[in-house]
N, C-alpha and C positions, 0 to 999 in steps of 0.2 A: 504494500500500500504506500502511496506517495505520502511524504511528510506534510503535505499541505492539501487543502481541499479546494476544489474548483469554486470560484465565486459564482453565486447564483445570479442569474439575470432576471430582472423584473420585466414582465410584459406590460409595456406602456401603451400599446396600441389602442386606438379608439376609433369609433365609427359614428359618423354624423351625417345626416341627409344623404345617405348612400355613399359617402366618401370614407375611405379607410385612411387613417392617419397613423404614422409610426409612433407618435406620442401626442398628448393633448396640449402641448405648449407651442404657442405661436409667437412670432416676433413682429412687432408693429414698427413700421418704417414711416415716419411722418412725411408730409409733403415737403419736397425740396431737400431731404436728407439723403446721404449716401445709401446705395443699395447693398453695401457690404459684399462686393463682388467676389472677393477672394478669401473670405473669412470661413475657416473650418467650423467655428462655433455656430455660425449662421446655418450651416447645412445640417446641424443637429435639430433644428426647429421642426416641429410637426407640420407647421404651415407658416406662410408669410402673409402679413396684411400690409398693403402699401396704398398710399394716397397719391393719385396722379397730380401732376403740376397744373397750374392754370394755363400755361402756354406749352407749345411744342409737344402736344399730347401724342401725336403720331410717332415722333421720335422716341418718346418715353415708352410707348407700348412696345416698340421694336426692341429697345434695350431691356425692358422688363422681361419679355419673353425669352430673350437670349440668356439673361442672367439667371433666371429661375426655371430654366428648362428642366422638366422632370420633377419639379417640386410642386406641392399643393399651394395654390395662391388665392388669396382673397383680395379683391380690389374694393376700397372704400370710395364711394361716389358721393360728393357733397356739393359739387358745383356743376352747372350746366348738366343737370342730372339725366335728362332723357337722352341727350346726345352722347354723353359719356357712358351711359348704360349700354347703348347700342354699340359703341366702339369696343367696350371691354367684354361684352357678353360672350363672345366665342372663345376667348382665351383664358378667362378667369374661371377658377373652380367654384368660387363663391363670390357673390356680389353683396356688399354691405351698403345699404342706403342710409346716409346721414343727412337728413333734410336741412338742418340749420348750419352744418359745417363747424359746430363748436363743441361737439361731443354727443350729439344726439337730437332727437325730436324735442322741439320746444313745446311746452304745455299749451301755449296760446295758438299753436299752429297745427293742432291735431287734425282738424277738419281738412286743412290744406294738404297735410301729409297723407291722409287717407285718399284724397283725390289723386295725388301724385302716385301713390303705390298702386291704385287701381289702374292707372294708365300704364305703369311699368309691367304689371302682371299681365295685362292684355297684350302688351308688346311682346312679352316672353312667348306667347302662343304662336308667334310668327316664326320661331326658331325650331329647328329639328333637335338641337342640343338642349337639354334641360340643365339650367344653371340655378342652384339654390339662391334665393334672395332673402337676406336677413336685414332686420331693421335695428339700427343703433339707437338706444334710448339714453338720456342723460341722467346725471345724478339728481337733477332738479325735479324730475317727474314725480308727482305725488302718487300715493297708493291708488286713489280713485282713478286718476288719469292712466295709471299703469293697467288697471283692470280694463278700461276702455280700449287701450292699445292692444292688449293681449286678446280680447274678444274679437276685435277686427282681424288681427293677424291670423288667428286660428280658423276663422271662417272664410277668409279671402284667399288663402293659399300662400301667404308669407311663410317661409320655411323655418324661421327661428328668430331669436332676439339676441342682440349684443348688449350686455348690461353691465353696470358697475357693480362692484362687490356687494354693497349693502342692499342691492335689489334682488340678488339671487335667491335668497330664502323666500322672499315674497312671491317671486315668480314660480318657484317650486310649489308653494302652497296653493296659489291660484290655479295652477294647471295640473295639479296632482303629479307633478314631475314628468309630465308627458309632452312638454314642449321644449324643443332644443334650445339650449342656452350656451352662448359663447360669452364668457365674462371678460372684462378688461381690467387690468390692474397695473400699478406702477412698480410694486416691489415683489420679490419672490415670496415673501411671507403672505402678503395680501393675495397673491395669485393662488398660493397653495390653499388658503382658506376657501376660496371660491370653488375649487375642485372638491374639497371636502363637503361643501354645502350642496353640491349637486350639479354644478356646471360641467358640461361635457368637455369643453375646451376652454382655454384661457389665453388671451392675447396680452402679452407682456409689453407694456408701453414704456417701461423704465430703462430700456436699453438692452444690449446683447449680453452684458454681464449678469443682469438680473435674470434674464432668461436661462443662462447657463447655471446659475445658482439654483433656480427652481428645478431644472432637470436633474441636477445632482441630488437634490432632496428626494425627488420622485424615484430615482434609481435605487435609493435605500429602501424603497417599499413603504414609505410613510403612509400611503393611502390604504394599505391593506393590513396594517398592524392592528 
């Protein structure tokens, strides 16, 4: 017998909206920031969320597809939404709609957002490829407003919600844990808590090192202890 034991590996794979992820940890790349082209740490992410720039969108799409070829990608659309939805639809694995561009749906714009999502979901019917559409909600949305949003999403065909850490528990309760949640968090500790609360995936917005820190914790099996 060898004097050492083989290190056990933890299965971190996840499935959401018919997509298989090698792990539940995503890296968020804000508008205008580097795409981490040659970073090995970046390639450990289960998925990438990126925000297109205001200008030179066609060039950005070309670079994006080349940089993240073979990786699961989510594109957040917050400006010129209908046009950018059409441009990103065929190459993104997930489309995240952020109506106000500041972190999610604004409570006073719920009716406008519903109209927008209706038009996008109708547009999706024109494509052969099915791309999941998620709605990002902000920290400012109240519980009553969240109920309204979730009711609409579940009835209309929106595939899931992207939510801040302190809204995950409420969403789980309102939907009996049956509606897909991608949480977003700044720190590894905050992100870990969202997974423990029931989010299927978590988008780490605090940078690549926070993402790596979270993955290291997950590899220890902290969610199954």
